[in-house]
C-alpha positions, 0 to 999 in steps of 0.5 A, a space after each residue: 499500500 502507498 505510504 499515504 494510503 496506509 497512513 490514512 486508514 491507520 485505524 483499520 484493524 487486522 480482521 479475524 478469520 471468519 469475519 472477512 466480509 462483515 468485518 471488513 465492512 465494519 473496519 472501512 466504515 470505522 476508519 470513514 466516521 473517524 476521518 482516517 479516509 480522506 474525501 476525494 481520495 481513491 483507495 483500492 480494494 487490494 491495498 486495504 485487503 493487504 492492510 486488513 490481512 485478508 483477501 481482496 474479495 471480501 474487501 471489495 464486496 464490503 466496499 460495494 456495499 458502503 458505496 450503495 449506502 453513499 459512503 464511497 463512490 466507484 471509480 472505474 478501473 481505479 478503485 473507490 473514493 470517499 464521498 465528499 458531502 457538499 452543504 446541500 448534501 449535508 442539509 438533505 441528510 440533516 432534514 431527513 433526520 429531523 423527518 425520520 430519526 426524531 419522531 422515531 425516538 419520540 415514538 419509542 417514548 410514547 409506546 413506553 419501555 418493556 421492563 428490560 429496556 431501561 437497565 439496557 439504555 442505561 448501560 449503553 448511556 454509561 458506555 457513551 459517557 465513559 467513552 467521551 471521558 477517554 477521548 477516544 473518538 473511534 470508541 465514542 462513535 461506536 458507543 453513540 451509535 449503538 445507543 441511538 440504534 438501540 432506542 430506534 430498534 425498540 420500535 421493531 421496524 427493520 427497514 426503519 433501522 436501516 434508514 436511520 443507521 444509513 443517514 447517520 453514517 452519511 451525516 458523520 463521514 470525517 470524524 463526526 463534525 469534528 467533536 473531538 477537535 471542537 471540544 464538544 465530545 463531553 457535551 455531546 455525550 451529556 445530552 444523551 442523558 436527558 434523552 434517555 431519562 425522557 425515554 424512561 419517563 415516557 415523555 414523547 414531547 421532551 424526547 422529540 425536543 431533546 433530539 431536535 437540540 442534540 442534532 443541532 451540531 449536524 446542521 450545515 
């Protein structure tokens, strides 16, 4: 792998045998969200496969899947380029999150939680706060995603989960708005506390308002 390409995907981890394609999806996705892969730069499946310690095929399949989700684009005979989001693109994604993700969270509060949902949400919230304290952006993004997606999953709608996950990924390419660089990691983490409390209390109006405020940093 060329030196500049290797440096830009330094966060990629060597995959364990048996995970292959799914593991490649998660490894490349994680590098995209953490900002390790640079928008506009072209990456070859062969080079990334060598970095991950697997064959070319599962990595190419993984990159094609991420291209289908709008995170990469295919460059014929060259590889894959990280999508560069314009302000208009970001605005579209932000507006869609307001239309889809926010009402979904409010609906979870309206329906109420099952007995075992509260301890699980509190556990995931604790992880969000802990990773923010550690300052590890990659771990924070994973914990943040796990909490938000667990909330949406409570509605039991697989297609909705896929849509929300894709919108969140598109909005977070390049290091999630540089929260760490802007010193906003702790603030972002703390905003999850009242959201979880509103869900536990079954307060749909509060959950709706808090989610809108929480997504403000994603507004172009």
